[in-house]
C-alpha positions in Angstrom: 0.4 98.1 4.2 -0.9 96.6 7.5 -2.1 100.1 8.6 -4.0 100.5 5.3 -4.9 97.2 3.7 -6.0 97.1 0.0 -9.6 97.6 0.9 -9.1 100.4 3.5 -11.5 103.4 3.4 -10.7 107.0 4.4 -12.8 108.9 7.0 -15.4 109.8 4.2 -15.8 106.1 3.2 -13.9 106.4 -0.1 -11.1 103.9 -1.0 -7.9 105.0 0.7 -5.8 103.6 -2.2 -7.1 105.7 -5.0 -5.8 108.5 -7.2 -2.1 108.9 -6.9 -1.9 106.5 -3.9 -1.1 103.0 -5.0 -1.2 100.0 -2.5 2.3 98.6 -2.2 2.8 95.0 -3.3 5.9 92.7 -3.3 7.7 92.0 -6.5 9.1 88.4 -6.6 12.9 88.4 -7.1 14.1 87.0 -10.4 17.8 86.5 -10.7 17.4 86.3 -14.5 15.9 89.8 -14.6 18.6 92.3 -15.4 16.6 95.1 -13.7 16.5 93.1 -10.4 20.3 92.3 -10.6 21.2 95.9 -11.5 19.2 97.2 -8.5 20.9 94.8 -6.1 24.3 95.5 -7.7 23.8 99.3 -7.5 22.4 99.3 -4.0 25.1 96.9 -2.6 27.8 99.1 -4.1 26.4 102.2 -2.6 26.4 100.5 0.8 30.0 99.3 0.2 31.2 102.8 -0.6 29.5 104.2 2.5 31.1 101.5 4.7 34.5 101.8 2.9 34.6 98.1 1.9 35.5 96.8 -1.6 32.8 97.1 -4.2 31.7 94.2 -6.4 31.0 95.0 -10.1 30.6 91.4 -11.2 26.9 91.1 -12.1 27.1 87.3 -12.6 28.7 86.8 -9.1 26.1 89.1 -7.5 23.2 87.3 -9.3 24.6 84.0 -8.0 24.9 85.3 -4.4 21.4 86.8 -4.6 19.9 83.5 -5.9 21.3 81.6 -3.0 20.2 84.2 -0.4 17.2 83.2 1.7 15.1 85.7 3.6 11.9 85.1 5.6 8.6 86.2 4.2 7.5 89.7 5.2 5.1 89.8 8.1 3.6 93.2 8.7 3.4 94.6 12.2 0.0 95.2 13.7 0.1 98.8 15.0 -2.6 101.4 15.5 -2.0 105.0 14.5 -4.1 107.8 16.0 -4.8 110.4 13.4 -5.0 114.0 14.7 -8.8 114.1 14.1 -9.2 110.9 16.1 -7.3 112.5 19.1 -9.5 115.6 18.9 -12.6 113.4 19.0 -11.5 111.3 22.0 -10.1 108.3 20.1 -12.4 108.2 17.1 -15.2 106.2 18.8 
């Protein structure tokens, strides 16, 4: 999202995030939401199978572990991407 913030415009000046493109936004984790727990349970077990470690099918235990887990806030990287039309025009200036 840092490359194209919510108010980004395309080269014609139209909103970048329009039509089928939707600006991504975080979804706060809720350990009481079954969809959130089922996602974590499924994804964790896919990784477990790939790594050949025991799976955990106990949704309550996974919910408890997820509730206790702490992760830092997402901080987007600041990078610049040169689009092909920018390169052809000498950097877009």
